[in-house]
C-alpha positions in Angstrom: 17.2 140.6 45.1 15.7 143.8 47.3 16.5 145.2 50.3 13.3 143.8 52.0 13.5 140.6 50.5 17.0 140.2 52.1 15.8 141.6 55.4 13.1 138.6 55.2 14.8 135.6 54.1 18.4 136.0 55.8 19.5 133.1 57.6 18.5 133.2 61.5 22.2 133.4 62.6 22.6 137.0 61.6 19.7 137.7 64.0 21.7 135.7 66.6 25.0 138.0 65.9 22.9 140.9 66.0 21.4 140.0 69.8 25.0 138.8 70.7 26.2 142.5 69.6 23.6 144.2 71.4 24.3 142.0 74.5 24.6 144.5 77.9 27.9 144.6 79.1 27.3 143.5 82.4 26.3 140.1 80.8 29.4 139.5 79.1 31.4 140.3 82.0 28.9 137.8 84.5 29.6 135.2 81.9 33.2 136.1 81.8 33.9 135.8 86.1 31.3 132.9 85.9 33.6 130.7 83.6 36.6 132.1 86.0 34.7 131.2 88.9 38.0 128.4 90.1 40.1 131.8 90.4 37.8 133.4 92.5 37.0 130.1 94.8 40.9 130.0 95.1 41.4 133.4 96.2 38.6 133.3 98.7 40.4 130.4 100.3 43.6 131.7 100.3 42.0 135.0 102.2 40.3 132.9 104.5 42.7 130.7 105.9 44.9 133.5 106.8 47.9 133.1 104.6 47.5 136.3 103.2 46.1 139.7 103.7 43.0 141.0 102.7 44.0 143.9 100.6 43.6 142.3 97.4 39.4 143.5 98.3 40.9 146.8 98.2 41.5 146.5 94.6 38.4 145.2 93.9 36.6 147.7 94.9 38.3 150.3 93.3 37.8 148.0 89.5 33.7 147.9 91.1 33.7 151.8 91.5 35.1 152.2 88.4 32.9 150.4 86.9 29.9 151.9 88.3 31.5 155.5 88.1 31.2 155.1 84.0 28.3 153.1 84.1 26.3 155.5 81.8 29.3 155.6 79.3 29.9 152.0 78.6 30.0 151.0 75.1 26.8 149.5 73.1 28.8 147.6 71.4 32.2 146.2 73.2 36.1 147.2 71.5 37.0 143.8 69.5 40.5 143.7 70.1 40.1 144.1 73.9 37.4 141.4 73.8 39.4 139.0 71.9 42.1 139.4 74.4 39.8 138.8 77.0 38.3 135.4 75.5 41.4 134.1 74.6 43.0 135.1 78.5 40.2 133.1 79.9 41.1 130.4 78.0 44.3 130.3 78.5 43.2 130.9 82.2 41.5 127.7 81.9 43.8 125.2 80.3 46.7 126.5 82.3 44.9 125.9 85.4 44.0 122.4 84.7 47.3 121.2 82.2 46.5 120.8 78.3 48.4 117.7 76.9 52.5 117.4 77.4 51.8 120.9 79.0 51.6 120.8 83.3 49.3 122.7 85.1 50.9 125.9 86.9 50.2 127.0 90.0 47.3 128.8 91.0 49.0 132.4 91.6 50.5 131.9 87.8 46.5 131.1 86.5 45.2 133.7 89.1 47.5 136.9 86.8 46.1 135.8 83.4 42.9 135.6 84.8 42.3 138.8 86.2 44.1 140.0 83.3 41.8 138.3 81.2 38.9 140.1 83.5 40.6 143.4 83.2 40.6 143.3 79.4 37.0 142.5 79.5 36.3 145.1 81.6 38.3 147.4 79.3 36.3 146.5 76.1 33.3 148.5 77.6 35.2 150.8 79.7 35.0 154.6 77.2 38.5 155.0 75.4 39.5 157.8 78.0 40.4 155.0 80.4 43.6 154.1 80.4 44.5 150.2 80.7 47.1 150.3 82.4 45.5 151.6 85.8 43.3 149.0 85.4 45.6 146.0 84.5 47.7 147.0 87.3 44.2 147.0 89.7 43.3 143.5 88.3 46.7 142.4 89.2 46.7 144.5 92.7 43.6 142.1 93.3 45.7 138.8 93.8 46.4 137.1 97.0 50.3 137.8 96.3 51.7 140.0 99.3 53.1 136.4 101.1 54.4 135.4 98.0 55.9 138.9 97.3 57.3 138.5 101.2 58.9 134.9 100.2 60.3 135.9 97.6 61.0 139.6 97.5 61.1 140.6 101.4 64.7 139.4 102.1 66.0 141.3 99.3 64.3 144.3 100.2 65.5 144.1 103.9 68.9 143.8 102.8 69.0 146.5 101.0 66.8 148.7 103.6 69.8 147.6 106.2 72.7 148.7 104.0 70.8 152.0 103.4 70.1 152.5 106.8 73.5 151.8 107.5 75.2 154.9 105.3 72.3 157.1 106.7 72.9 156.2 110.4 77.1 155.9 109.9 77.5 159.8 110.7 76.1 159.4 114.2 76.8 155.7 115.2 79.1 152.9 114.7 77.3 150.3 112.5 78.2 147.2 111.0 75.3 145.0 108.1 75.5 141.2 109.0 73.0 140.0 106.3 69.4 142.0 107.0 70.9 142.8 111.0 72.3 146.2 112.2 75.4 146.3 114.9 74.7 149.9 116.1 77.0 150.6 118.7 77.1 147.1 120.1 73.6 146.7 119.8 72.0 143.8 117.1 69.4 145.7 115.6 67.2 142.9 113.3 65.4 144.6 110.2 62.7 141.7 110.3 59.5 140.6 107.4 57.6 143.8 108.7 60.6 146.1 107.4 61.0 144.9 103.9 58.2 148.1 102.9 56.4 144.8 101.0 53.0 145.9 102.1 54.2 150.1 101.5 54.9 148.6 98.0 51.4 147.6 97.6 49.9 150.5 98.9 51.9 152.7 97.1 51.2 151.1 93.7 47.6 150.7 94.6 47.5 154.4 95.2 49.2 155.4 91.9 46.6 153.1 89.9 43.8 154.2 91.6 44.8 158.4 91.5 45.8 157.8 87.4 42.6 156.6 87.1 40.8 159.8 88.7 42.9 162.1 87.3 42.3 160.8 84.0 46.1 160.0 83.2 47.0 158.6 80.1 49.2 155.6 79.4 51.9 157.2 78.6 52.0 159.7 81.8 51.0 156.8 84.3 53.8 154.5 82.7 56.7 157.2 82.5 55.6 158.3 86.4 56.1 154.3 87.5 59.8 154.3 88.2 59.2 157.6 90.8 56.8 156.0 91.9 59.2 152.8 93.1 61.9 155.1 94.6 59.6 156.9 97.0 58.2 153.8 98.2 61.8 152.6 98.9 62.8 156.3 100.1 59.8 156.2 102.4 60.9 152.8 103.8 64.4 153.5 104.0 63.4 156.5 106.4 61.3 154.4 108.7 63.6 152.0 109.0 66.2 154.4 110.1 64.2 156.3 112.4 63.4 153.3 114.4 66.8 151.5 114.0 67.9 154.9 115.8 66.0 154.9 118.4 66.8 151.0 119.1 71.0 152.3 118.9 70.5 154.8 121.0 68.9 152.5 123.7 65.1 154.5 123.4 63.7 151.7 121.6 59.8 153.3 120.9 56.4 152.0 122.2 54.4 149.8 120.1 51.8 152.7 119.5 54.8 155.6 118.8 56.2 152.8 116.2 52.5 152.1 114.7 52.3 155.7 114.2 55.3 156.4 112.6 55.0 153.8 110.0 52.0 155.4 109.5 52.8 158.7 109.5 55.5 157.9 106.7 52.9 155.8 104.7 50.6 158.5 104.7 53.2 160.8 103.3 54.7 158.6 100.6 50.7 157.9 99.1 50.5 161.5 99.2 53.6 162.4 97.6 52.3 159.4 94.9 49.0 160.6 94.7 50.9 163.9 93.2 52.6 162.7 91.3 49.8 161.4 89.4 47.3 164.4 89.4 48.5 166.2 86.8 49.3 170.1 86.9 47.4 172.9 86.4 49.1 175.9 84.3 47.7 179.2 84.5 46.3 180.8 82.0 49.2 183.5 79.8 48.7 186.9 80.4 47.0 187.3 77.2 44.6 184.9 77.4 43.1 186.6 80.7 39.8 188.5 80.4 40.1 192.3 80.7 37.7 194.2 82.4 35.4 196.3 80.4 36.6 194.6 77.1 34.4 192.1 75.1 35.7 189.0 73.4 35.5 186.2 71.7 37.4 183.4 70.9 38.4 184.1 66.8 35.8 187.4 66.8 36.4 191.0 67.0 37.3 193.3 70.1 34.3 195.4 70.9 35.9 198.5 73.9 32.9 199.3 76.0 32.7 202.2 78.3 34.5 201.7 81.5 
């Protein structure tokens, strides 16, 4: 049978397969977004009832900006590996939300984590290969309303670590003793409360790392290698902020609310600026031998021709 005859007599399913393969990226992502609608409804309710901060909207805006920036470079045919992970993750999120046989339904935050990672895989299936996968997945996770959960599970340990580090920093100038997450500074009790745990600074620090890594086109390996340093910078910034505030409290000169907030914003800006600088590749100057010499015509791999100066 000739190719022309095969082209006229092939099964109709082949045409369907061609149409599916040529479906635009927006169509695939819209279908996946609709399949995960219960997760988005839960996230909207969580933000609307005031139980969590709306910082996740900033991560969603960053993902939308990335997709819009790469709209002319989206793949006509998706990467099958990422597309398979997106489909499997979407099915798994649905099964975990409703329960499957003997498997009970998981909490909405756990199913939401699977759902946003599945959506990130769907986006990566169409993004150009130069876009690193880990920062995209990081922004997807940060889009979840998880600050209140982080505060509940990690807030107290972070406050204890911050209080102990502040005790060491303040010991040369004050008489300091730690009791749980509180400090007694020269006889004055200073409580390291929930806002001092630094959970919001953690969120903003990792958001800065993911967003700047995508902007600077960091590779997954380079991004992953710098993540531990991001955590140390956030922890150090939070310890410095609390130590300065506790020092004023212990000295009997507590800062006014506006000064308290201003100090926190300045240190937050310094931490996020340091993280952004960490994620931007260092530009090296060309070697002296590679610099052009006035009056000398040079071409890569060609001959050097001296001209009259």
